[in-house]
DRENDO-1510 file (C-alpha; in Angstrom, 1 decimal, always signed):
<recs>
REC; n; res; u; v; w
REC; 1; MET; +16.6; -4.3; +4.0 .
REC; 2; LYS; +18.7; -1.0; +3.9 .
REC; 3; LYS; +18.3; +1.8; +7.0 .
REC; 4; TRP; +17.1; +4.9; +6.3 .
REC; 5; GLN; +17.2; +8.5; +8.3 .
REC; 6; PHE; +15.8; +11.6; +7.4 .
REC; 7; TYR; +17.1; +15.3; +7.7 .
REC; 8; VAL; +15.0; +18.0; +7.6 .
REC; 9; ASN; +15.3; +21.8; +6.9 .
REC; 10; ASP; +12.3; +24.8; +6.5 .
REC; 11; ILE; +10.8; +22.9; +3.6 .
REC; 12; THR; +12.8; +20.0; +2.7 .
REC; 13; VAL; +13.1; +16.6; +3.7 .
REC; 14; ASN; +15.8; +14.3; +2.8 .
REC; 15; ALA; +16.6; +10.4; +3.0 .
REC; 16; HIS; +19.2; +9.4; +3.6 .
REC; 17; GLU; +21.0; +5.3; +4.0 .
REC; 18; LYS; +22.2; +5.1; +7.3 .
REC; 19; ASN; +24.9; +2.9; +6.4 .
REC; 20; ILE; +26.8; +5.2; +4.0 .
REC; 21; MET; +26.2; +8.4; +6.1 .
REC; 22; SER; +29.5; +9.7; +6.5 .
REC; 23; ALA; +30.8; +12.1; +9.5 .
REC; 24; GLU; +31.5; +14.8; +6.3 .
REC; 25; LYS; +28.1; +14.4; +5.1 .
REC; 26; ARG; +26.3; +15.0; +8.2 .
REC; 27; ARG; +28.4; +18.3; +9.0 .
REC; 28; GLN; +27.7; +19.3; +5.5 .
REC; 29; LEU; +24.1; +19.0; +6.2 .
REC; 30; LYS; +24.2; +20.6; +9.3 .
REC; 31; GLU; +25.8; +23.4; +7.3 .
REC; 32; GLU; +22.9; +23.3; +4.8 .
REC; 33; GLY; +20.4; +24.3; +8.0 .
REC; 34; PHE; +19.3; +20.3; +8.2 .
REC; 35; HIS; +18.7; +18.5; +11.3 .
REC; 36; LYS; +18.3; +14.7; +12.0 .
REC; 37; MET; +14.5; +13.7; +12.4 .
REC; 38; PRO; +13.7; +11.5; +15.4 .
REC; 39; PHE; +12.7; +8.6; +13.0 .
REC; 40; GLU; +14.5; +6.0; +11.1 .
REC; 41; THR; +13.0; +3.0; +9.2 .
REC; 42; GLU; +14.1; +0.1; +6.9 .
REC; 43; ALA; +12.9; -0.2; +3.4 .
REC; 44; LYS; +14.5; -1.7; +0.0 .
REC; 45; ASP; +14.4; +2.2; -1.4 .
REC; 46; GLU; +14.2; +5.7; -1.0 .
REC; 47; ALA; +10.8; +6.0; -2.1 .
REC; 48; GLN; +9.5; +3.1; +0.3 .
REC; 49; ALA; +11.3; +5.0; +3.4 .
REC; 50; VAL; +9.7; +8.0; +2.2 .
REC; 51; ASP; +6.1; +6.5; +2.3 .
REC; 52; LYS; +6.5; +4.6; +5.4 .
REC; 53; MET; +8.0; +8.5; +7.4 .
REC; 54; LEU; +5.0; +10.1; +6.0 .
REC; 55; GLN; +2.5; +7.0; +7.0 .
REC; 56; HIS; +4.4; +7.2; +10.5 .
REC; 57; PHE; +3.6; +10.7; +10.9 .
REC; 58; LYS; +0.1; +10.9; +9.3 .
REC; 59; GLU; -0.7; +8.1; +12.1 .
REC; 60; ASN; +1.0; +10.3; +15.0 .
REC; 61; THR; -1.3; +13.3; +13.7 .
REC; 62; ALA; -4.1; +11.8; +13.8 .
REC; 63; ASP; -3.6; +10.4; +17.5 .
REC; 64; LEU; -2.6; +13.3; +18.5 .
REC; 65; GLU; -5.8; +15.0; +17.3 .
REC; 66; GLU; -7.5; +12.3; +18.8 .
REC; 67; PHE; -5.6; +13.2; +22.4 .
REC; 68; THR; -6.6; +16.7; +22.3 .
REC; 69; LYS; -10.3; +16.2; +21.6 .
REC; 70; ASP; -10.4; +13.7; +24.5 .
REC; 71; TYR; -8.6; +16.1; +26.4 .
REC; 72; CYS; -10.2; +19.5; +25.5 .
REC; 73; ILE; -13.5; +18.4; +27.0 .
REC; 74; PRO; -12.8; +17.3; +30.6 .
REC; 75; ALA; -10.3; +20.3; +31.1 .
REC; 76; MET; -13.3; +22.7; +30.1 .
REC; 77; ILE; -15.4; +20.8; +32.0 .
REC; 78; PHE; -13.2; +21.3; +34.9 .
REC; 79; GLU; -12.6; +25.1; +34.3 .
REC; 80; LEU; -16.2; +25.9; +34.5 .
REC; 81; ILE; -16.8; +24.3; +37.7 .
REC; 82; TYR; -13.8; +26.1; +38.9 .
REC; 83; VAL; -15.2; +29.2; +37.6 .
REC; 84; PHE; -18.8; +28.7; +39.1 .
REC; 85; ALA; -17.7; +27.6; +42.7 .
REC; 86; ARG; -16.2; +30.8; +43.2 .
</recs>
């Protein structure tokens, strides 16, 4: 399988095969405003790589939402205790 890297700018995400990325191509992407995402995956083609990237970030977003919910309630309770204990 091929290894894929992802580069993003304001509205575009591009997948590039890692072993054919040259320093010149990286420089060109940087000049166009792209930066490398902190995610790589193995896939047989670009479409499968993009699907894996989307699935990865959907799972992380869901986990982050759960963490926020779990953290928010105790934080509010402790803040209320602090306010009323004064």
